Each structure stands twice: as structure tokens, then as C-alpha cells.
N, C-alpha and C positions, 0 to 999 in steps of 0.2 A: 471586676467581672468583665469589663470591656477588654482589658489586657488579656485575660484568660481566653476569651472567645477569639480574639485576634490570633493568639498563639495556636489555638486549635485549628482555625481556618488555614493558617500558613502551613501547619503540619499536614493537613489533609491535602492541600494543593500540592505540596512537595511530594507526597506519596503518589499522587496522580501523575505528576510530571515524570517521576522516576519510573513508574509503570509504563508510561508512554514511550520513554527512551528505551526501556527494556524490549518493548514490542518492536521498535525500529531496528534494533540490533538483531533480534531474532529473525525478523523478516529478511534482513539483508543476507544473513547466513543461508537461509533456506533458498532465497532467490539465486544466489551465486551457484549453489549446488544444483539447483533445478536447471539453470542455464546450460550447464554441461550435459545434463541428462536430455534436455530438449534438443540440443545439437546432435546427439547420437540418434534420437528418435526420428527426427526429420530426415536424416540420412539413411534410415533403415527402411523407408518406404511409406511411412505414415505422413500424410500431407499436413501442413500447418493448420489448415481449416478444420480437418477432422480432429486433430490434436486439441485445438482450442475448443471445439464443440463438446468433446467428451469431458475435458477437464472442467469447463465452466458448468456443464450440466450436473456434475457431481455435487455442486452446491445444494441441490435439491434435498440432499440427505439431511440438511439442517432442519427442514420443516417438521418431520415427524419427531425429531428430538426436542424441538421447541414446544410442540403440542404436548408431548409426554411430560415435559418439565412444568407446563402450566397446570396439568391435571394433578400432579403430585401434591402441591400445597393445598389444593382444594379438598382433597381427601383428608389431609391432616386437619383442616379447618372444621370439618364436620365432626371430628372426634374430640376437639379441644375448644375451650372458650377463648384462649389467647391465639388469635389468628393475625398473622402479619401478611401483607401483600407479597406475592412472589417477586423475586428479583427480576430485573429486566433482561438478564442474559443467562446463558448456560452457566450452571453453578461452577463447573471446573475452570471457567475462564472469566469469572467475575472480577471487576476492578477491586483492588484492596483499598478503596477509599471510603468505605462505609464502616459501620460498627460503632465502637466506643468513641471514636474521634468525631463522629458526625454531630453537627450542631443540633440539639434537640428542638429548637424553635423553628427550624426550617422545614416547611411542609413540602414533601416531594410531589412533583407533578405527575400526573398519570402518564404512562408510557404511550408512545404513538400507537394508534389502532392498527389492526391488520390492513385495513384499507389504505391508511396513510403510508404505511411501510411498503405495501405492494405498489402503490402509485409511484413512490420514490424509486423503487427498484426498476419499474418499467421505464422510467425516464433515464436512469443510469445505464441500464442493460446494454443498449447498442454501443455506447461509448466504451463500456467495459470490454465487450467482445472485440471491438475494432482495435483497441489498444493491445489486447492480448494477441490477436491474430497478426498484426504487423510486427510485434516484438518477436513472436515465434518464427515468422517468415524471415526476419532479418538474421536470425541465428544460422540460417542455412548458407548465408553468404559472407558473414563477417565473423571475426574472432569473438570469443566470449568477453575478453578484456575490453576490446574496442566497443563492443555492444554495451557493456556495463557502464563504461564511462560516458558514452554518448547519451545514454538514457538519462544521465544526470541533468541534461539540458532541460528536462521537464521542470526543474526547480525554478528556472527563469520564467517560464510560462505560468507556473503556479503562483509565483510571487506577484506578478502583475495582475493576474486574474483575482487573487485574494484581495489585493489592495482595491481593485475596481469593484468587485462584486460582493465581497465579504466585509469591506471596510477595515481590512487589516491595517494596523498602524505602519505607515511608511517611514523608514529612516534611511539615511545615506549609508550608515554602517551596515545595515542589512542588505542594501542594494550592492554595496561593495563586496559582501560575502557571496552574493549570488553572481556578481560579475566575475569573481574568482573562478566560479564554476564554468562560466562561459569561456574564459581564456583556457582553462584546462581542457575543455571539450574541443576547442579549436586546435590545440596541440595534438590531441589524439587523431583528429580528422586529418591533420597535416601528415602525420606519420603514415596513415593508411594511403594517402594520396601519393606519397613518395614511393611506397611499396608497389603501387599499381601503375607507375609511369610507363613501363614497357609491356604491360600485360593487359588482362581483361579488367573490366570495371565491376566485377562481382562484389568486391569488398566495398566499393563506394556505393553500389546499389543497396547493399546491406545497411550501410551507414544511413542512407536516405530513409529506408524503412524504419530504422531505429529512431531517427529524429521525428518521423511522423507519429510513431508510437508514443514518444515523449510528449508531443503536443496534445494527443488525445488523452493521455494519462493525466495531464494537467486539467483538462476539461472535466473528467469525472472525479478527480480529487477535490476540486473546488465545488463541483456539482453536488457531491455528497453532503458537504457542509452547508450548501445553499438549500437543498430540499429537506435536510434533516438538521436544522440549526441547533437544536438542544440535545447535546450528547447524553444528558442524564435520562432522556426519554427514549433513546434508540435501543432497539433490540437488534444488535448487529447480526446475530445468528439468523433471525427471521428475515432480515433484509437480504442476506446472501442466499437464503433458501428461495426467496422469490426471484432473485436474479437467475438462479439455476433453473427454476421452473419456467420462467419466460424464455430463457435461452434454449431449453429443451423443446418447448412447443413452437416458438416462433421460427426457429431456424431449421426445424425438422423438414419442411418442404424444400429448403435449399439443399440439404443433405441428399434428399431423394432425387432432386434435379441433377446434382453432380454425379450421383450414382448411375442414373439411367442415361446420362449423356456420355458416360465413360470417363469423366474427369477423375473420379475416385471409385474404388471398388470396395464397398463396405462389407461385402460377404467374404472377402479373402484377405483380410488384414492379417499380417504376420503376428503369430501368437505372442512371442516373447516381447517384441516392441509394444504390443497392445497392453500387455501386463504392466510394462513400465509407464505407459500412458496413465493407467489407473493409479499407480503409485505416485506419479507426478501430480495428478489431479488432487489426490487426498492430502498431500503434504504442501505442495506449492500453491494450490488454489484453496481448498477447503480450510486448511489450517492457517497458512501464512497470510492469506488475504483477509481472514477474520482478524488476525492480529494487526494487520496493516490498517484496517478501517478503524479499529479501536485506537490506534496511534493517532490517526487523523483527527478523531473526535477528542482525544485527550490533550494533544500538544499543538494541533492546528495543521493545515495542509502544507504550508511553506516549509516548516521545520521538518515535517515528515518526509517531504520530497528531498530536501537537502540532506537529511539524515541518511538517506539511502546511499550517500557517498561512501559509507563504510564498505560497500561492495567493492569499491575500486581496489584498495590494497589486498582484499581477499582474492579477487579475480586475478590480479597480477601475481600474487604469491602462488596460487594454484597453477596458473599457466607456466610459471617457471619450474615448479616441482614436476609437472607432467611433461616438461620438455616441449611445450607448445608456444614458447616465446622466443623465436629466432631473433627478434629485435634486440634482445639483451646483449648480443654479441657485437652490435654496431653502436658506436658512440652516439650518432645523430638520432636514430629512432629511440634508443634507450633514454636519451635526455628528454625527448619529446614526451614519451609515455610516462616516465617517472615524474617529470616536471608537471605534467597535466594532473597526475594523481595527487601530487603534493598541493597544488592549487585548489583542487576540489576538497580535500580534507581541511585546508585552511578556511575555505568558504563555509564548510559545515560548522566548524568551531565558532566562526564569527557570527553566523546567523543564530546558532543555538544560544550563545551568550547574550546577544542583543535581544532575542525574543524573551528570554528569562528575565532580563533586567527590566524591559519595557512592561511585560505583563505583570511582573511583581509590583511595580509602582501603580499600575492601573487597578489591580485587584485590591490593593490596600485602600485606595480611594473609593472604589465602587462598593466595598463591603464595610466601610466605616459606619455608615448609617445602620446597616443590618446588624452589626455587632452591638451598637448602642441599644438596639431593641432587646438584647438579652439582659440588660441591666435590671429589668423588672423581675427577673427570676430570682 
């Protein structure tokens, strides 16, 4: 019986890992596409602040959906004797880690309350908005490819914060993988510096904003796992709904101030770019950030951050196809860019493999006693 339960546990854990990696890849694809869209939006007259405010406020759409989903099972319970508690997330995005494979003797803990979720969202909200704002602003000055690769530096910040605050297991192999990211990032920054030797410092300013965004990104990535440590109890949709609500209310006075001081004119925003802002918000914020936080909760903050490295080859490929990669014709810049991208992907593979190996060993030990408990069945 113990061997059977151990097999069931490993199968469930494997399914959750696979789902987490699927989320990472999906988010990377959406983020690269959205980066090109944001670059066009900020050049069309929409300020990065207004763009970030609108997109993050759209998270509030999750709240009525969550409440409706909570009501539906209750109606069903009144009509039947067999009543099961509602799932902790939106049905169409639930993790495929429950059902027949779930161990019958494990009692599921109650989900975080609305108050606990709202409190966590209030803590994370300012970091979330700041990271998004600096990222969007950086796209006005730097290329999407450089921006994408420099963003990967967040993995270094995330790794050390995870080790320090979340007690994530430290290994030199994992550190080597993250260091590979750092070297790749340095190569990209060097490529931009060479390009700007005789001109303006716009690109370098964009790189600086991007690095600041990466640092803040690491703070809220680790912060989410810190304030909501048990992923089984997290209602990610409700969490994002509260982030959208707080963003909408708290920053509304700032928007009004910018409007009345003439910094932005919210009454004459161009219609077509504004429509693209909404599209960007629905897909790049409401959908992809939901998938991203599920990935953080399923596979951990470090591997999620490093996993975003899949954006690098995607961004380079798209830049080449669109003819926005003049560096490809010069041996030096091409070597720096492609070399940096290769090192980043190597770092991702190293961290992913090391994390799976380490967590597999820890899980086997941690749940050995739990599996023995099933022998009485």
C-alpha cells in the first residue's frame, strides 16, 4: 500500500510540475507579443502610467467571476445531498492535480479567506504596479529584445531573496545556472553600450529602467510566496481581483492629479491605441499574470523567473523576422546578443533540472511518513 501511495503522490506532483512549466511557456509567449504591442502603444500617445493603470485595473473583472463561481456550488448543494466544497479557483483554469489521483486520506485545508487574500493583495499591489510601470516605460527607449533579456536579471534577485526569505535550498549548480543568466545579461548590455557610443543614451536609460523593473519583479515574486505560502489554499483569481480593485481606487487620485496638471489628458486619449490598451490588459495582464502566479505557486519563484528565459529566443526571432535586428549584420553585436541568449537558455535548463532533482528527493523524504499513514486503509 505504501508503494502505491508513493506512486500516486509522485504522479500528482509530476502533473503539477508539468502544468507549472506549461504556464511558464504560455506566459513567455504572451509577454513577448505584448512587449511589441506596448512599444507601439507608448509611441502612439498613451503614457506608460495610464497604460499601466488601465491594464492593472482590469484585474477587477475577476472579482464578480469569483463570486458567481462561489454561488453556483451552493445552489447545487441545496438541491442534492452529496455536496462537495467549491474549487479554490476558476473552473476553466483549475490545476489538473486533483481527482482520482488525489490521496484520499489527505484532508484539504480551508482556502484563504477574503480578508487574508485582500491583505496579501494590498501588500503586493504597489510592487506590482511599480514593476509594470518601469517595464512599460523602458520599452519606449530600448528594443524589445534587449528589454526581454535584461528582464531576466530578475532571476538573480529572485534566487537570493528566495534563499534568504523562503528558505529555498541553495546549491552551487543552481547558482551557476543563475550566474549564466547574469553573464548573458551583461553581454546584451554591452551590445547596447557599443551601439550608443556616439549617440544619445536613450537605450541605456531604457536598460536602467528595465533593470529596476527586474529588481521590483523579484520583490513581488518572492513576496507572493511569502504572504501566501500555501498554494493549495490560494484563490489566484480572487487575489488578482483585489490587486485590480486596489490599483483602481488608490491610484485614481494620482491619475486625476496628472490630468489637471496637464501631464496627461485622459479625456482625449486616441481611440485605436486605447482599444489596444484594453486588449493588452485582458491578455497580458488578466490572463497571463493569472497563469504566471499559478506557475510561481506550483514550481516556485526562482524557476518561474528563470523560466521566463524562453522569451529570449522568441524575441530575437521576432526581431529578425520584422527586420528590427540591425545587429544581426555585424559580427560583434550578433555574437554578443546570440551568445547572451544561449547562456540564458543554458541557465534555465540548469536551474530547472537542479530544482526538479532537489525537490524530488525532498518530497520523497517529507511524504514518507504521510504515505505510511495510508497502510491502515
